[in-house]
C-alpha positions in Angstrom: 68.3 73.5 87.1 70.4 76.7 86.7 70.6 77.2 90.5 70.2 81.0 90.3 70.9 83.3 93.3 70.4 86.8 92.1 69.9 89.2 89.2 72.5 92.0 88.4 71.4 95.6 88.0 69.9 96.4 84.7 72.2 98.0 82.2 71.0 100.4 79.4 72.8 99.8 76.2 72.7 102.1 73.2 74.2 101.6 69.8 74.5 104.6 67.4 75.4 104.4 63.7 78.5 102.3 63.2 78.4 100.8 66.7 78.2 97.0 67.3 79.3 94.3 69.7 81.3 91.4 68.3 80.9 87.7 69.0 81.2 86.9 72.7 79.6 84.9 75.6 78.7 86.3 78.9 79.3 83.2 81.0 81.7 83.5 83.9 82.0 87.3 83.9 81.2 88.4 87.5 82.7 90.6 90.1 81.5 88.1 92.7 84.0 85.3 92.7 81.6 82.8 94.2 79.0 83.3 91.4 78.9 83.3 87.6 76.6 84.6 84.9 74.3 81.7 83.9 71.4 83.4 82.1 71.5 86.6 80.0 68.5 88.8 79.3 67.9 91.6 76.8 64.9 93.7 76.2 64.5 96.0 73.1 63.3 99.4 74.3 62.8 101.3 71.1 60.7 100.3 68.0 62.8 98.6 65.3 61.4 101.2 62.8 63.7 103.7 64.6 66.9 102.1 63.5 68.4 99.7 60.9 71.0 96.9 61.5 71.6 96.2 65.2 70.5 92.6 65.0 71.0 90.4 68.0 72.4 87.2 66.6 73.3 83.9 68.1 75.6 81.2 66.6 75.3 77.5 67.1 78.0 74.9 67.3 77.8 74.2 63.5 78.3 77.9 62.6 74.7 78.6 61.8 73.3 82.0 62.9 69.9 83.0 64.2 68.6 86.6 64.6 66.4 87.3 67.6 63.0 88.9 66.9 63.1 92.7 66.7 60.0 93.4 68.7 59.8 96.3 71.1 59.2 95.1 74.6 60.1 91.5 74.0 62.6 90.0 76.5 65.0 87.4 75.2 66.5 85.2 77.9 69.3 82.8 76.9 72.1 80.6 78.4 75.1 82.9 79.0 77.4 80.3 77.3 75.8 80.9 73.9 77.9 83.1 71.6 76.1 86.2 70.5 76.6 89.6 69.0 74.9 92.8 67.9 75.5 93.7 64.2 76.4 97.3 63.3 73.7 99.9 63.4 73.4 101.5 60.0 70.7 104.1 60.7 69.2 105.6 63.9 69.9 104.3 67.4 69.2 100.9 69.0 68.3 101.0 72.7 68.1 97.9 74.9 68.1 96.8 78.6 70.4 93.9 79.6 70.8 92.0 82.8 72.3 88.7 84.0 71.2 86.1 86.4 73.9 84.6 88.5 74.5 81.6 90.7 77.2 79.3 92.0 79.6 78.0 89.4 78.4 75.0 87.4 79.5 71.6 88.8 
């Protein structure tokens, strides 16, 4: 029941040592004013043995956190309203693909 219209282009995201992405939500961010991000997707490109840190984490409304599985080739699709982050990479490089599915604003 997300009423999706299209998928944005796929973005390659790399994190080198010390890089991270703080807590945020993707919902609402769109260049197309008639549409909004509703679902977010990320796919881990490299093997987790190639880097340390760089965990994709989600937070629930009670402050509990959950780390997504670090499995090469696994796509994680989640509601764009869910706060998430990528923790700092401490060794190597983390590479992922990200995309967003958009549709008309929620009613």
